[in-house]
C-alpha positions in Angstrom: -24.9 -46.3 -115.7 -21.4 -45.6 -114.6 -19.7 -46.7 -111.2 -19.2 -44.1 -108.4 -15.8 -42.8 -108.2 -13.6 -42.8 -105.0 -11.4 -39.9 -104.1 -8.5 -41.1 -101.8 -7.6 -37.6 -100.9 -10.9 -37.1 -99.1 -10.4 -40.3 -97.0 -7.0 -39.2 -96.0 -8.2 -35.8 -95.0 -11.0 -37.3 -92.8 -8.5 -39.6 -91.2 -6.2 -36.7 -90.4 -8.9 -34.7 -88.7 -9.8 -37.8 -86.5 -6.2 -38.3 -85.6 -5.7 -34.7 -84.6 -8.8 -34.7 -82.5 -7.8 -38.0 -80.8 -4.4 -36.6 -80.1 -5.8 -33.4 -78.6 -8.3 -35.2 -76.4 -5.6 -37.6 -75.3 -3.3 -34.7 -74.5 -6.0 -33.0 -72.4 -6.8 -36.3 -70.6 -3.1 -36.9 -69.9 -2.6 -33.4 -68.7 -5.5 -33.7 -66.3 -4.2 -37.0 -65.0 -0.7 -35.6 -64.6 -2.1 -32.5 -62.7 -4.3 -34.8 -60.5 -1.3 -37.0 -59.8 0.9 -34.0 -59.0 -1.8 -32.7 -56.6 -2.2 -36.0 -54.9 1.6 -36.3 -54.6 1.7 -32.8 -53.0 -1.1 -33.7 -50.6 0.4 -37.1 -49.7 4.0 -36.2 -49.6 4.5 -32.4 -49.2 1.5 -31.2 -47.1 0.7 -34.4 -45.3 2.0 -33.1 -41.9 0.0 -29.8 -42.3 -3.3 -31.6 -42.9 -2.5 -34.1 -40.1 -2.3 -31.1 -37.7 -5.5 -29.6 -39.1 -7.2 -32.9 -38.5 -5.9 -33.1 -35.0 -7.1 -29.6 -34.5 -10.6 -30.7 -35.3 -10.2 -33.6 -32.8 -8.4 -31.7 -30.0 -9.2 -28.5 -28.2 -7.2 -26.2 -25.9 -8.7 -24.9 -22.7 -7.2 -21.7 -21.3 -5.6 -22.0 -17.8 -5.0 -18.8 -15.8 -1.4 -18.4 -14.6 -0.6 -18.5 -10.8 -0.5 -14.9 -9.5 2.8 -13.7 -8.3 3.5 -13.8 -4.6 3.7 -10.6 -2.5 6.3 -10.9 0.3 7.5 -8.7 3.2 11.2 -7.6 3.5 12.0 -10.9 5.2 10.2 -13.2 2.8 7.0 -13.7 4.8 4.1 -14.2 2.4 1.6 -11.4 2.5 -0.4 -12.5 -0.5 -0.3 -16.1 -1.9 -2.4 -18.7 -3.6 -4.1 -21.8 -2.4 -6.0 -24.7 -4.2 -9.6 -23.9 -5.1 -12.1 -26.6 -6.0 -14.5 -25.1 -8.6 -17.8 -26.2 -10.1 -18.2 -25.0 -13.7 -21.0 -25.1 -16.3 -20.1 -24.7 -20.0 -22.7 -22.8 -22.0 -24.0 -24.8 -25.0 -27.0 -24.6 -27.3 -28.3 -27.9 -26.0 -27.8 -27.0 -22.3 -31.0 -27.0 -20.2 -30.0 -24.4 -17.6 -32.9 -24.9 -15.3 -32.6 -28.7 -15.3 -28.9 -28.6 -14.8 -29.2 -26.3 -11.8 -31.8 -28.5 -10.3 -29.5 -31.5 -10.6 -26.6 -29.5 -9.1 -28.7 -28.3 -6.2 -28.9 -31.9 -5.1 -25.1 -32.1 -4.9 -24.1 -28.6 -3.6 -26.0 -25.8 -1.8 -27.5 -23.3 -4.3 -29.9 -20.8 -2.8 -32.5 -18.8 -4.8 -30.3 -15.6 -5.0 -27.3 -17.6 -6.3 -29.6 -19.5 -8.8 -31.0 -16.3 -10.2 -27.5 -14.8 -10.6 -26.2 -18.0 -12.3 -29.1 -18.0 -14.8 -28.2 -14.4 -15.6 -24.4 -15.2 -15.9 -24.9 -18.2 -18.1 -27.2 -16.2 -20.4 -24.6 -13.5 -20.8 -21.7 -15.8 -21.3 -20.2 -16.5 -24.7 -20.8 -19.9 -26.4 -18.6 -22.7 -25.0 -17.5 -20.3 -22.2 -17.4 -21.9 -18.7 -19.3 -20.2 -15.9 -18.4 -20.6 -12.3 -21.3 -22.1 -10.3 -19.4 -22.5 -7.0 -15.9 -22.0 -5.7 -14.1 -23.2 -2.6 -16.0 -26.5 -2.5 -15.2 -29.0 0.1 -13.5 -32.3 -0.8 -16.8 -34.1 -0.2 -18.7 -31.7 -2.6 -15.9 -31.9 -5.2 -16.1 -35.8 -5.0 -19.8 -35.9 -5.3 -19.8 -33.7 -8.4 -17.0 -35.7 -10.1 -18.8 -39.0 -9.6 -22.0 -37.6 -11.2 -20.2 -35.6 -13.9 -20.7 -38.1 -16.7 -24.5 -37.8 -16.2 -24.4 -34.0 -16.2 -23.7 -32.6 -19.7 -21.6 -29.4 -19.6 -20.7 -29.7 -15.9 -17.1 -30.0 -14.8 -15.4 -29.8 -11.4 -11.7 -28.8 -11.5 -9.0 -27.4 -9.2 -7.7 -23.9 -9.7 -6.1 -21.3 -7.5 -7.6 -18.5 -5.4 -5.8 -15.5 -3.8 -5.4 -15.6 0.0 -4.2 -13.0 2.4 -2.7 -14.8 5.5 -2.8 -11.7 7.7 -6.4 -10.7 6.9 -6.8 -7.0 7.5 -3.3 -6.1 8.7 -2.1 -5.3 5.1 -5.5 -4.8 3.4 -5.0 -1.1 2.5 -1.4 -1.5 1.3 -1.7 -4.7 -0.6 -5.3 -4.3 -1.6 -7.2 -7.3 -3.0 -8.3 -9.1 -6.2 -11.8 -9.6 -7.4 -13.7 -10.7 -10.5 -13.3 -8.7 -13.7 -16.2 -6.3 -14.0 -17.7 -4.7 -17.2 -15.8 -1.5 -16.3 -12.5 -3.4 -16.2 -13.2 -5.0 -19.6 -14.0 -1.6 -21.1 -10.7 -0.2 -19.7 -8.7 -3.2 -21.0 -10.4 -3.5 -24.4 -7.1 -2.9 -26.2 -5.1 -5.4 -24.1 -4.0 -8.7 -25.7 -5.3 -10.9 -22.9 -9.0 -10.7 -23.7 -9.6 -14.4 -23.3 -7.9 -14.4 -19.9 -10.0 -11.5 -18.7 -13.2 -13.4 -19.6 -12.1 -16.6 -17.8 -14.2 -17.3 -14.7 -11.2 -18.2 -12.6 -9.3 -15.0 -13.3 -9.1 -12.2 -10.8 -7.8 -8.7 -11.3 -6.1 -6.3 -8.8 -8.6 -3.8 -7.4 -6.6 -1.8 -4.9 -3.1 -1.2 -3.5 -0.1 -3.2 -4.7 -2.5 -5.7 -6.4 -3.8 -3.0 -8.6 -0.7 -1.0 -9.2 1.4 -4.0 -10.2 -1.4 -6.1 -11.7 0.3 -6.8 -15.0 3.6 -7.8 -13.3 1.7 -10.1 -10.9 -0.5 -11.7 -13.7 2.0 -13.9 -15.5 1.1 -15.6 -18.9 -1.7 -18.1 -19.3 -1.3 -21.7 -20.3 -3.7 -24.3 -21.8 -4.8 -27.9 -21.3 -5.2 -30.1 -24.3 -8.4 -32.1 -24.5 -9.9 -34.4 -27.1 -13.4 -33.4 -28.1 -16.3 -35.0 -30.1 -18.2 -33.5 -33.0 -20.2 -31.4 -30.7 -17.1 -30.0 -29.0 -17.6 -31.9 -25.7 -14.5 -33.1 -23.9 -13.9 -36.8 -24.4 -10.6 -37.1 -22.6 -7.6 -34.9 -21.6 -4.2 -35.1 -23.2 -1.7 -33.9 -20.5 1.3 -34.5 -22.8 0.0 -31.6 -25.0 -0.6 -29.1 -22.2 1.1 -25.7 -22.4 2.3 -24.7 -19.0 1.4 -21.3 -17.6 4.0 -18.8 -16.5 3.6 -17.5 -12.9 3.5 -13.8 -12.2 6.5 -12.0 -10.9 7.3 -12.0 -7.2 6.9 -8.6 -5.5 8.8 -7.9 -2.3 7.8 -5.0 -0.1 9.9 -3.0 2.4 7.2 -3.7 5.1 7.9 -5.9 8.1 5.1 -8.3 9.0 5.9 -8.3 12.8 5.9 -4.5 13.0 2.8 -4.1 10.8 0.8 -6.6 12.9 1.9 -4.9 16.2 0.9 -1.5 14.8 -2.6 -2.8 14.0 -2.9 -4.5 17.3 -2.1 -1.4 19.4 -4.7 0.6 17.5 -7.4 -1.6 19.0 -10.8 -0.2 18.3 -9.5 3.3 17.5 -9.5 4.9 14.1 -6.3 6.3 12.6 -2.9 5.4 11.1 0.6 4.3 12.1 3.6 4.7 9.8 7.1 3.4 10.6 10.1 4.4 8.4 13.8 3.5 8.3 15.6 6.8 8.8 18.7 5.5 6.9 17.2 4.7 3.6 13.5 5.7 3.5 12.1 2.1 3.7 8.6 1.9 5.0 8.5 -0.8 7.7 4.8 -0.4 8.6 1.9 1.5 7.1 -1.3 0.7 9.0 -4.8 2.2 8.6 -7.4 1.3 11.3 -10.0 0.0 11.4 -9.3 -2.3 8.6 -11.2 -5.0 6.7 -10.5 -8.7 5.7 -9.3 -8.6 2.1 -10.2 -12.3 1.8 -13.9 -11.4 1.9 -13.5 -9.2 -1.2 -11.9 -12.1 -3.2 -15.1 -14.2 -2.9 -17.3 -11.1 -3.3 -19.2 -9.2 -0.6 -22.9 -9.3 -0.3 -24.8 -6.0 -0.6 -25.5 -5.7 3.2 -21.8 -6.5 4.0 -20.5 -3.8 1.7 -23.1 -1.3 3.0 -22.1 -2.0 6.6 -18.4 -1.3 5.8 -19.0 1.8 3.7 -21.5 3.5 6.1 -19.5 2.9 9.3 -18.5 6.3 10.6 -14.8 5.2 11.3 -14.5 4.4 7.5 -12.6 1.1 7.4 -12.4 1.2 3.6 -10.4 4.6 3.7 -6.7 4.3 3.8 -6.0 6.8 6.5 -2.2 6.6 6.1 -2.4 8.0 2.6 -5.8 9.4 1.9 -6.8 10.7 5.3 -5.6 14.3 5.8 -5.6 16.0 9.2 -4.3 19.2 10.9 -0.9 18.2 12.3 -1.4 20.2 15.5 1.8 20.6 17.6 3.7 17.9 15.7 4.1 20.8 13.2 6.0 22.9 15.7 9.5 21.4 14.9 9.0 22.5 11.3 8.0 26.0 12.5 11.1 26.0 14.7 13.3 25.1 11.7 11.7 27.9 9.6 12.4 30.4 12.4 16.0 29.3 12.8 16.5 29.6 9.0 14.9 33.1 9.1 17.5 34.2 11.7 15.4 34.0 14.9 17.6 33.7 18.0 16.5 30.5 19.8 17.5 31.9 23.1 15.2 34.9 23.0 12.5 34.3 25.6 8.8 34.8 25.3 6.6 34.8 28.4 3.6 32.5 28.4 0.9 33.4 30.9 -1.7 31.0 29.5 -3.2 33.5 27.1 -2.2 36.3 24.7 -4.3 39.1 23.3 -3.8 39.9 19.6 -6.1 41.1 16.8 -9.1 41.8 19.0 -9.2 38.3 20.4 -7.6 36.2 23.1 -5.2 33.4 21.9 -4.9 30.7 24.5 -2.2 28.1 25.3 -3.2 24.6 26.0 -1.7 25.1 29.5 -4.1 27.4 31.2 -1.7 28.4 33.9 1.0 29.3 31.4 4.5 28.0 30.9 6.4 31.2 32.1 9.5 32.3 30.3 10.2 30.1 27.2 13.1 29.9 24.8 12.8 27.7 21.7 14.1 24.6 23.4 11.6 25.0 26.2 8.8 25.8 23.8 9.3 22.5 21.9 9.6 20.5 25.1 6.5 22.1 26.7 4.6 22.5 23.4 4.0 26.1 24.3 1.4 27.7 22.0 2.0 31.3 23.0 5.7 31.0 21.9 4.8 29.6 18.5 1.9 32.1 17.9 4.4 35.0 18.2 7.2 33.3 16.4 5.0 32.5 13.5 4.0 36.2 13.3 7.7 37.2 13.2 8.6 35.0 10.2 5.3 35.0 8.3 3.4 32.3 6.4 5.7 32.0 3.3 8.8 31.1 5.4 6.7 28.5 7.3 5.4 27.1 4.0 8.9 26.9 2.5 10.2 24.9 5.5 7.1 22.6 5.4 7.6 21.7 1.8 11.3 21.1 2.4 10.3 18.6 5.1 7.9 16.7 2.8 4.5 18.3 3.4 2.2 19.1 0.5 3.8 16.4 -1.7 2.8 13.1 -3.3 5.5 10.5 -3.1 6.1 7.8 -5.7 5.8 4.7 -3.5 4.3 2.5 -6.2 0.6 2.6 -5.2 -2.1 5.1 -5.8 -4.4 6.8 -3.3 -2.3 9.6 -1.7 -3.8 12.9 -1.0 -1.5 15.9 -1.3 -2.9 17.8 1.7 -2.5 21.6 1.8 0.4 23.8 2.8 -1.0 27.4 2.7 0.9 30.6 1.8 0.1 34.0 0.3 0.2 32.6 -3.2 -2.3 29.9 -2.3 -4.8 32.4 -1.0 -4.6 34.4 -4.3 -5.4 31.2 -6.3 -8.0 29.7 -3.9 -10.1 32.8 -3.6 -10.2 34.1 -7.1 -14.0 34.5 -7.0 -13.7 36.5 -3.7 -11.0 39.1 -4.1 -11.6 40.4 -0.6 -10.3 37.1 0.8 -7.2 36.9 -1.4 -5.1 38.7 1.1 -3.3 36.8 3.8 -4.6 38.3 7.1 -2.2 38.6 10.0 -4.8 36.7 12.2 -4.3 33.6 10.1 -0.6 33.2 11.0 -0.8 32.3 14.7 -2.9 29.2 14.0 -0.5 28.3 11.3 2.3 28.4 13.8 0.7 25.6 15.9 -0.3 23.4 13.0 -3.9 24.5 12.6 -5.9 26.6 10.2 -5.9 25.6 6.5 -2.9 23.3 6.9 -3.6 19.6 6.2 -1.2 16.7 6.0 -1.3 12.9 5.9 0.4 10.3 8.1 3.0 9.4 5.4 4.0 13.1 5.2 4.5 13.3 9.0 6.6 10.2 8.8 8.8 11.7 6.1 9.1 15.0 8.1 10.4 13.3 11.3 12.6 10.9 9.3 14.3 13.8 7.4 14.7 15.7 10.7 16.3 12.6 12.4 18.5 11.8 9.3 19.8 15.4 9.5 21.3 15.3 6.0 19.1 13.7 3.3 15.7 14.8 2.0 14.6 11.2 2.3 11.8 9.8 0.1 9.7 6.8 1.3 10.0 3.5 -0.5 7.4 0.7 -0.3 8.3 -1.6 -3.3 11.6 -3.3 -2.5 11.9 -5.4 -5.7 9.8 -6.7 -8.6 10.8 -10.0 -10.2 14.1 -9.8 -8.3 14.9 -6.4 -9.6 15.8 -4.0 -6.8 13.9 -0.7 -6.8 15.7 2.7 -6.2 16.6 3.6 -2.6 14.8 6.5 -0.9 18.2 7.8 0.2 19.3 8.6 -3.4 18.1 12.2 -3.0 19.5 15.7 -2.5 20.5 17.2 0.9 18.1 19.1 3.1 18.3 22.9 2.8 18.8 23.3 6.6 22.0 23.6 8.6 23.1 20.7 10.7 23.2 23.0 13.8 19.6 24.0 13.4 18.4 20.4 12.9 20.4 19.3 16.0 18.8 22.0 18.0 15.3 21.0 17.1 16.1 17.3 17.7 17.3 18.3 21.2 13.9 19.8 21.9 12.2 16.6 20.8 14.5 14.6 23.1 13.4 16.7 26.0 9.7 16.0 25.2 10.3 12.3 25.8 13.1 12.3 28.4 12.9 15.4 30.5 10.6 14.8 33.5 8.7 17.9 32.6 8.4 17.0 28.9 4.9 16.6 27.5 5.4 12.8 26.9 8.0 11.8 29.5 6.1 8.9 31.2 4.6 7.6 28.0 7.9 7.5 26.0 10.2 5.4 28.2 11.2 2.4 26.1 12.6 0.3 28.9 15.4 -0.8 26.6 18.6 0.0 28.5 20.2 3.3 27.4 18.2 3.5 24.2 16.1 6.7 24.2 13.3 7.9 22.0 12.7 11.6 21.0 9.3 12.7 20.0 6.6 15.4 19.7 3.0 15.3 20.8 0.2 16.9 19.0 -3.5 17.6 19.5 -5.5 18.9 16.5 -8.9 20.4 17.2 -11.8 19.8 14.7 -14.2 22.4 16.2 -14.0 25.9 17.7 -13.7 26.3 21.5 -14.4 30.0 21.6 -17.6 29.6 23.6 -17.0 26.2 25.2 -16.5 25.9 28.9 -13.7 23.2 28.6 -12.0 21.0 26.1 -12.8 17.7 27.7 -14.2 15.0 25.5 -16.6 13.5 28.0 -20.1 13.3 26.5 -18.9 14.7 23.2 -19.8 13.0 19.9 -17.0 10.9 18.4 -16.7 13.1 15.3 -16.3 16.3 17.4 -13.4 15.0 19.5 -9.8 16.2 18.9 -7.3 14.2 16.8 -4.3 13.0 18.7 -0.9 12.7 17.1 2.6 11.7 18.1 5.8 11.5 16.0 9.1 10.1 17.3 12.5 8.6 16.3 15.0 6.3 18.1 17.6 5.8 19.2 18.1 9.5 19.9 21.9 9.2 19.7 21.9 7.0 16.6 18.6 7.5 14.7 17.4 4.4 12.8 13.6 4.3 12.9 10.7 6.9 13.0 7.1 6.3 14.0 4.0 8.4 13.3 0.7 7.8 15.1 -2.6 9.5 14.4 -5.6 8.6 16.5 -8.6 10.1 14.8 -11.0 11.8 17.2 -9.1 10.1 20.1 -10.0 13.1 22.3 -7.3 12.4 24.9 -4.2 14.3 23.8 -1.1 13.2 21.8 0.8 12.1 24.9 -2.1 9.9 26.2 -3.4 8.4 23.0 -0.4 8.5 20.6 2.8 8.2 22.6 2.1 4.8 24.3 1.2 3.3 20.9 4.3 4.7 19.3 6.4 3.3 22.1 5.1 -0.2 21.7 5.6 -0.2 17.9 9.1 1.3 18.3 10.1 -1.4 20.7 9.3 -4.1 18.1 11.3 -2.3 15.5 14.3 -1.8 17.8 14.3 -5.4 19.1 14.3 -6.8 15.6 17.4 -4.8 14.8 20.4 -7.1 15.6 22.8 -4.2 16.4 20.3 -2.5 18.7 19.4 -5.7 20.4 23.1 -6.4 21.1 23.4 -2.9 22.5 20.4 -3.5 24.8 21.6 -6.9 25.9 25.1 -5.7 26.7 25.8 -6.1 30.4 25.8 -2.9 32.4 29.2 -2.0 34.0 29.6 -3.2 37.5 29.9 -0.5 40.2 33.5 0.0 41.4 34.4 -1.4 44.8 34.3 1.3 47.5 37.7 2.7 48.6 38.7 3.4 52.2 39.3 6.9 53.2 42.1 8.0 55.5 41.2 9.6 58.9 41.6 13.1 57.3 39.0 12.3 54.6 41.5 12.0 51.7 41.5 9.0 49.4 44.6 7.0 48.9 46.0 7.3 45.4 43.8 10.2 44.4 45.2 13.5 43.1 44.8 16.4 45.5 42.3 18.3 43.3 40.6 15.2 41.7 37.0 14.7 42.7 36.3 11.2 44.2 33.3 9.0 43.7 30.6 10.1 46.1 32.0 13.5 46.5 29.8 16.5 45.6 30.3 17.8 42.0 32.2 21.0 41.5 30.1 24.2 41.2 28.7 24.9 37.8 29.7 28.2 36.3 26.6 30.3 35.8 28.0 31.3 32.4 28.0 27.7 31.1 25.4 27.6 28.2 22.5 25.1 28.6 23.3 21.7 27.2 27.1 22.2 27.3 29.3 19.4 28.6 29.7 19.6 32.4 
């Protein structure tokens, strides 16, 4: 039997296959090790800082901090809306939070009544996970200390210090500045596209609800910050890290044109009456006061009113929540007569033509009466303004027609909404023939302007309605005599000055006509027979005030025995108005007073209040004060007369002190220098 044969080429082939496989496996293993080493090098060397930050992010958390709301100041830097410290008690919603037990524990530390407890349970249930819910605000220091001592035993409970809005003058500026309050569901719906969603959901954040607070809410908000806190695996705060805090940016400072002293005096003189007072700088249109009475304490709205409190305010017949300076509209009554006089002068009416006032006038199958039952006698335009003669303005209005009156009224600021930076103005109504066509489309028979509608228009009644701001603009434009002034309320925002109210076109009236009407208003306040003589004396040296009284009826007197308000329901009494400016010879300030249902007449109810407010404005003006305090010239020493009655040193025809004045030429026109 033969030996097996060995083939070397087979052995070599098997060894080659083995070596190739070993080389391939080694290459794969080496490649894997190389890739692993490269990845480790990348993680350790290149991305180490990134992962360190991610790790810290799991360890630390940032809690949103609302920014301090911007201050609102008056023209002199007096704070009208500011912020103060607020000790708050918060509960953070968590899946392990036992709400009932937590509230039981907190009730032992701070007062929590049943209604608040029910509201808190609802608020916590609606809150997002990890979102803090305010249990109590404005805690005392003792309550704050008690909660902080027990905080480690109360999971999810924190007591911190934030800020709350405060209005130092309470109700004096409530309608102008408005107030802030908690963000409602309606606010969230309106702001759903805004970037500050987290801020809007923060329990310590408040949003502007009215006035300047609402109109400039975004400017006043600022930008939120954050506090850095170390948290455990469950997200609970272990400790704070102040070094990592992000500071909040305060809101912008808003400065108004209002003057705190004048505003407070205006509210004070209104007393228990309902109405409005507006004070305006005639030179530039700045509003120095804009008061609506009665008012309300804006601080109560910051905390949140109870249902009964809000109901009491909203149902009170004198409407403290209504801004009567902007939203209240009234017939202007006789304060509209200067505007009618301007319309008549512009239409070519001779102001010296006289109309006899016998106390009544028969026209259009009815008797039109003057407020002075005995009549005023023969009246020219100057007399009619001074005496507020209704008969004169009935007939003058008929001569020029409603469209001429409406054109003058709009030129003086009626029927307009002014851009003063806050919402809420009502336009009122300046009627004319075109208005009747539009207003009575469904009743063609009433689209015609009837002649019987014009006499009432001439004395500021009928369909005519205006607000207090428009009256202030009217008297300011009249006193300025040149510019169609616009009112300005916002002086600056974030240090940026807002446009002046004097950057406007000129009035479409001649200087002579404006001066004539102002002369009539001067007589109202300074002629002993003027309708507001006694009530308009400022008692400030030679500084005189010019004005116009007004009484606007709210019911018909056709079958009423007299117009006295005794025993008449408040809402049926006449409105009383007074508009004025001073000084007469150098106009600087105007004041408008509306006493709603005052029932006493513009001279009795309006003029004394205007006088007191005007005195404050004038005494705060350094130039006017210097004029008032300037010593009066001393009387000259008496000179001795010679036996024949002549005075030594005097010219033969020169009148001497104490001598009777020379006779006045009967041809000298009224008001000419004598």
